Phi, psi and omega in degrees: 000137180265141179224153167260129176235125186269130174290132185093007189265007167263101186296334183269001179285126187277159175077162179299138180281331184237129181211148172288141175262121186274082177260126176271179176296338179266002178106192176275105186228168171053221179293335169300318172298312180296321174295322183290321177293342170295332188237352181232158178293137183308332184300329181291318177300316178299323178290315181292344171286329180272317188239097183285137170300139175276181181299132178093338182291140178242102179276131189238125177260130183232126178268099197270301196219124181257138189291142182301322188298323179256332191247353188062191176286162178279173188295354175255015172073030172249138179234147177229114191287155182302315181299322179295309181309313184296325190275328187248003184293341184277357174296330177305305187291325178290326187237342195262151163230171177270117179243185170233136178055031180053032168280071205247018178289322188245105178316332175295345179253021171278165184243010180164185183227152177273109186275327185202142172233151179211150165263121182271107192288340183285319180266349177057063180204159165276129174243150181232150168238112181253140167255119173276161180264099185277342185216165177303322185295317180292322184294322174292320183290321185265350188082125178126207192242165179263135177300144175289145189301325184299322180285323174302310178300319183296315176298326172297323181280341175093016177294163174283122171246109189282135175230158168219158185244158177240134175223166183236131177230147167293323179200163170242168189231129184290142178290343184253305189259353175080009178304127180267117185243132177264348170213172176297331183294338179268006178298147175293167174237177177297336179285319190264343187278090184230125180292121186296342185262318188257346184075009183290135176272128176266185178271347184082143181283341178291331179221007190235022179297131176074012166290141175250126176273169186288341179270003175098359179292140175240128177277118175211184179232135174269149185239087180282150172055046177294149167236106183280128183233010186200133165234113192239132166281137189227172167298157189305107183296335176296338178280120183290325180302333184294338186281344175078003169233056185306313179301313182290322183292313178302319179301316179289321181291327180297336179270007178066033174226104183291159171295134176278175189292332177293320180290318176300325180292319177302321180287317196259326184288123184284169175302339181280354176306153188294341172275080198296141167288147188280134187298123174085358182256326189069018177234130179292150177303330185277353166294348176282350188273050171263137181308315183290332180281319180296312177301315179304314176296319177295325179289324176297315182291322172299318178297323180292313182304315175302323177289320184293325180298315187274324203232040177292124175245180188288330175300321175301313180301315177300308184299314172311312178297322182296313180300314180291337179269009179293152178308143176293149180293150171293137182290139169286168178290334182206165176310145191256137176281145180313330178297325178296320178298327180291323178288320177301318180304319181293342179270355178093011184248114185235128188267147178288167192300317182303315176293318173313305186291313183293326182286334185264359189235140177261007187280145182284339180268022189299321177296314178300322182293322178297324179292321178299319187285346182299324183301335187259350191280317184300129177089352190292338181286323181289319180298321182287328176295332187258358182280115178303337184261015180306314183299317179290327171290328175293313180293328175294316178302313177295331176298340176293342182295141183281164178279344168237125183294117179314144181277140174232153179299124175305334177289319181297313180297319185293321184296306176296326174310307183292321184287332187241016170300146181239020177279179186305314186295323184288329177291324182283331175289326180285327178296311182300318176294331174291318179299312175311313187269006171077028175281123190285154171303159176267095184289332177259025180299135174207145176254126175292150179284325179210162185242194190269156172252146181156196180226173179123176181303319178300316182289323178299309185299315181301322183282316174310317176294318182295316179298323177296322178293316179299318178291324179292319176295319181293325183290316181290330173290324182286325177289355180291333176288343174265356177071026178281158181302336181281348187291154171269114177277148182304324188282338180236018186296318179293324180295317182288318174302320177300310182299329179299324181275319183293330176294353177250022183296335172295329177289311175305317178293319174304318178299332181268004179068027188258336190230000000 
């Protein structure tokens, strides 16, 4: 889930949350140094002694995230424990840059960089040192755009310059019932929010964030393992009018339940965020990660696989031969990240196991590893459909996605998308090409009823691939509501699902010892 966390949203925290660091040509000295050490972690002063800002750099100190144990949750009901702050503050340096209005897809559109992060144990908060691009020279040196002069002047005057942060969490945790939610749809309600140890009934995170009970209980969510990927200068976030969704915000606020960080992300993160919105759907790829959709997709794949075990016909044998005879994919310039394969799946192109393994690996034995995985693939969809931990396995797989989608050539992406489409039209083309080339049907084709259990590289690859197919089917089912070409339509659903497995017929046959 994506969240927006406002800088300065811990209302009891003293002092301005964003301030200019007054470093002269001689460094951080005199009263400027002593004043800075009163509000900032000493590691920043030590850093500035070693790494002086260059011409045009604008050094900015930001009090980013305050620890739950001292400051409580922020006003939007999001909390970060001290342990979390200590462990994950460096994700700002690894993944974030200084943007505006969360337009964070392209680093070339940034206005500076996060040079250093630290957990300040005395103040129990995460702090950041950001170098903004104050001049064209600095922008060219650091990559990005030049800060507007109004912002630079405001920092020099000590005015409030509002910032907010974007982070990604696999799930958050209710402060009362411990419910782990990967999306707002999975939040507990007043009816379901019951503390398992004390029996205390909470307000529910869906509509009760930041409500306070008579006994002092406060409803909020804890955010374990956040990855911060954006620190943005924004219009004043405390201003409800600034959101552009005034009616919804005021309606929720009237019920004394502020919008949580996840809701703010849905309202504020633009389509240009690196977690790209699917063209024409208005739904983020991450909204496909609902447990019911994944389990439904696993059930469908399991049912098709079981039907192929029992009822292979001649059309399947011809179609399998046609799919295996397709031209090889053009090689990419470097190994392809799983996130790119997910985007291909959203375009209707889902790869067979051998290509899935080869494109993601720099290993010379990728083909051998795919053959090893064959022994674990038969029956895996039924196992996953019945696995109570399916949602956590899926989320762990999605957690492997980067915060910036790795670049691949648009030409390569388009060629692969066209070459591995599995809709009815493309399947007919593949069959026609196989007939022209004289490719015979696979008469000895067989799908084993079950595969091997165990661990090791082959088993890991088989599960990763199965989760990839489950997510692909869930995504294509979701796209059906938008009427896109990548959708699984009701009249061709079985054909598409069978093709997903028939393109792996060599793997299944290898598992059965036939080929």
